[in-house]
N, C-alpha and C positions, 0 to 999 in steps of 0.2 A: 930335712928332718931325718934323723937316723934312729935305728932301733933294731929289734930282732927281725931277721929275714922272714919273709912271708912263708916260704916252704917249711921252715923250722916251726913256725907258729901253727901251721896247718897240721903238720905231723904230730905236734904235741897236743893239739886239740883232740885228735882222734885217739891217741895212745893214753895221754894223761887224763884229759877231761872226760871223754866219753867212756873209755874202757875202764880206767882205774877209779876215778872219783865218782862218776855217776853210775858205773856198771850198766851202761845202756844195753838194751837187748840187741840181738843181731839184726832185727828188723829196723830198729832206729838207726843203727850204724849204716846199714845198707841204704836207707833213704837219704841220710846225710851224704854218704859217699856219692850217690847218683847226682845229687844237687851240685856238689862241687866239681864233679866231672863235667857236667854241662856248663857250669859257670866258667871254669878254667879254659875250656875250649872256646867259649864265646869271647872271653876277655883276650885270649891269645890271638884270635883272629882280628879283634878290634885294635889291639896294640901292636900287632906285627912282631911279637916275640914269643918264644916257647913258654909254656906254663911255668917251668922251673925258674925262668928269668923274671917272672912277674913280681911286683912288689905290692905291699899294702896300699901304697899311693895310687896304684892302677885300679884298685877295686874301691873306688869312691862311690858316693851316693848316685851320681849320674850314671856310672857304669852299671851299678846294680839295677837302677831303674830301667836302663836299656835292655838289660838281660831279662827282666820280668816281662817287658813288652815282647821280647823275642819268644819267650816261653809261651805266651798266649797267642800272638799273631802268627808266628812261623811254625811252632810245634803243635799248635791247635789245642793246647791245654786250657782247662777252664780256670775260673777264679779260685776254686778250692786248691787245685794243684799249684797255682801261682802263689797262694798264701802259704802252702806247705814248704815251697822252696824258700820263700822269704823267712819263714820261721827257722829253718836250718842255718841260713846266712846270719840272722840275728844272733843265734846261739854262739856262732863262731866269733862274731865281733864283740859280744859280751866277754868272751874269754880273752880276746886280744886286749880289750880295755883294762881288764884285771891284771893280765900278765905283763903288759908293756904300756905304762901310762903315757908314753910319748905319743901314742896314737889315740889318746882319749877323745879329743875333739873330732877327729876323723871318724871314730866309732860312733859317737853320739849322732852324727848326721845320718849314718846308716840305720842306727837303731830307731831313729825318729820316723822312718819310712812307714806309712800306714798299711795295714792289710786292706784288701779290696772287698767291698761289700758285694754280695751276689744274691740272686733270686733262688730261694729254696724250692726247687721244682719237685713235683711228685715223683716217686720212684717208678722206674720201668721194670716190668716183670713179664714172665711168659705164662700164658694160660695152658690148660691141659693139652690141647691139640698142638700147640707150639712146642711144648716139652716133648711130646711123643715124636714129632717130626725131627727135632734136634737129636734125640737119642738114636733115631733110625738113620741119621745121615752118615756116620762113619762106616767105611767098608770093612766089615769084620772078617773078611777073607785074608786081610793083611795084618801084620803085627802092629803097625802104627794105628790101623783102624780099631783093633781090639783094645789097644791102650787108650785111644781117645774115647771110645765108648765107655770103658770102665771109669775113666776120669770124669766124664760128663755125668754119669750116673751117680758117682760119689758126690760130686759137687752139688747136684740138684737134690740129693737126698739129705745131705748133711748141712749144707749152707756154709761150708768152710770159706774163709777168705782166700784170695788168690795166693798170698804168701804162705798160708797154712797148707794149701793144696800142693804147691811145688816143693814144700819142705817135708812132705810125708815120707816116711821110711817103711819098709816092709814090716819092721817090728812094731809099728804103731797100730797095726791091724790085729785085733783080738777076735778070733772066731770061736764058734761053739756056743755054749749057753751064755746069754748076756753079751752077744757079739757087739763090738763097738770100735770106734776109732779114737785114738788119743792124739791130741795135738797141743802144741804150745802156742797160744794165741797172743793177741794184742795185750800189752801190759803184763807180759809174762804169766798170764793165767793159763794153767793147764786145765783142759776140760775133756770130757769123754762124750761122744755122740753115738747113740745106739744106731744099729743098722737093721734094715728090713731083710727079710729072708731072701728076696730076689737079689739084693745087693750082696749078701753074704755068699750066695752060690756063685755069683759072677766073680767075686774077689778070690774065692777058693780056686777057681779055674785059672785066674790071672796070676796068682801067687805060684801055682805049680808051673806055669809057663815061665815065670821070671826066674825061679830057682836061685834067688838072691838071698844073702844073709840079712840079718835084722837091720843093718845100717845101710842096705842098698835102697836107692830111691824107689818108691812105689810106682811112680810114673816116670821112668827115665827117658832121656832123649835117645836117638839112634846111636849116639856115641857111648851111651851107658851112664852118663852123669845126669844130674837133676835138670828138669826143665827150668828155663828162665821165665820171668813174668811176661816178657815180650812173646816168647814162644807159646805160652798159655793163651794170651790174648789172640794171637794169630790163629791158633787152631779153633778157638771158639768162633771167631769171625768166619773162618773157612767153612765150618760145618753149618753155621747159621745160613750162609749163602746157599749151600746145598739143600738145606731143609726148606728154604723159602720157595723152592720149585714145587714142593708138595704141599706147603702151607703158605699161601700168598700173604697172610697177615704179617709174616716175618719180613716181607720185602720193605726195605727202607727203615726197618727197626734197628736201632743201635743196640747191639747185644754185646756185653762184656762179661768177664768172669764174675763181676759184682752183680750183674743182672741175674745170674743163676742163684746167687745168695738171696737176692730179693724174692725170687720165685719160690724158694724154699719157705721163706717167712710167710708169703701170701698163701701158700698151700696150707700151712699150719693154721694160720688165722682163719681161713675159710672153712676149715674143718673143726672149728670151735675150740682150738687150743688157747689157753689163757695167755695173756701178754707176758706175764712173769715167766712162764715156762718157755715162751719163744725167746725172751731175753737171755735165759740161761742156755738155751739151745745154740744161739748165735754168738754167745760170749759177749753180750752187751754189758757195759759198765752200769747202765741204769735202764729201768723199764721205760723211761721217757723216750729213749732212743727208738724203742720199738713202736712208738705211736705214729711214726711216719707211715707205717703200713696201714693204719686205720684211715689215714687221709687218702691213701691211694686206692682203697677198695670201694668201688662204686656200688657193689652189691650190698655191702653193709649199710651204706648211706640210703640206698633205695629201700632196703628193709625197714630202716628207721623212718623214712618218709611215709611208707605204707601204713605204719602204726599210728600216724598222727592224723587226726580228723581235720578236714578243711574248715576254716572259720566261716560261720554263717553271717556273712556281711554282704549287704546289697551293693552292687557296683554303683558308684556315683557317676553323674553326668560329666563328660569332659567339657572343660571350659578353657579356651585358649588363654595363654599368658599375655601379659602386657607386652607390647612390642619391644620395649627396651629390655625387659626381663628375658623375653624369647631370644633376643640377640645374645645376651650374656650366656644363656643356657647352651646356645649353639657353638660357643667358643671351645 
């Protein structure tokens, strides 16, 4: 079977399909890019040829299936991340089927691969003591410690996503009356998040130390460029480990940048902020997304339980089941 070469199709997918036709956001392009970097490295190792020499025939349904198993088993990603990778791959093969019909049957096999079902677990968040311990963890006598402290405080107060945090620029901070942070979030929605006075004071000091122009990263790396998402996850884990010495409840708790976002939402919810306001604060598309925090808050459930009177029913006398029914119940 002959057709357009795979490297050409992949380049056209990013330049023509994503950038020109769909005008995809930078976050979408970055996510698709990361997926294909992982896929090409995996396929290259499996086929024994460099990525530029790979063909569409090498990326069949079996290879994609093995890659998805690798993502979960070796890289330790969950089913959601696995499904996100598969969605990017499907998008590419839909483009291939449209651009080069000689690969139509090949693409149909990949497009028929199902997403994986997963258990929707309750969200993980930090309580007040854990937040205080995490904010106290960075060593503020160093430049890196001051940067990390400011970043953690902004993350916990604003609830910004990881991608929104690492893409902040100095010009996105508006101080003075009505102090707030501007960010371009998911779905290209620009939103403004107000800042507390303590956060404003800290950012004023940090911006003076930075002395950067409006386009300079708000939280740069030691090289002066923006932090990567991996670097953000690493510093959160590092300071969480330090904080666990002062706050034992953090020991063994899996804390990620998204956990800080959940913690912001729970703080707002526990202080009586309406769900619709929390949805606006976090940049959720729908208020229904915010309901996950209602399920996670045991205090709200306990408060609801306390307001319900126990039924006035007399306990019945226990009678053992028939032996056959008892056997079936025990299965």
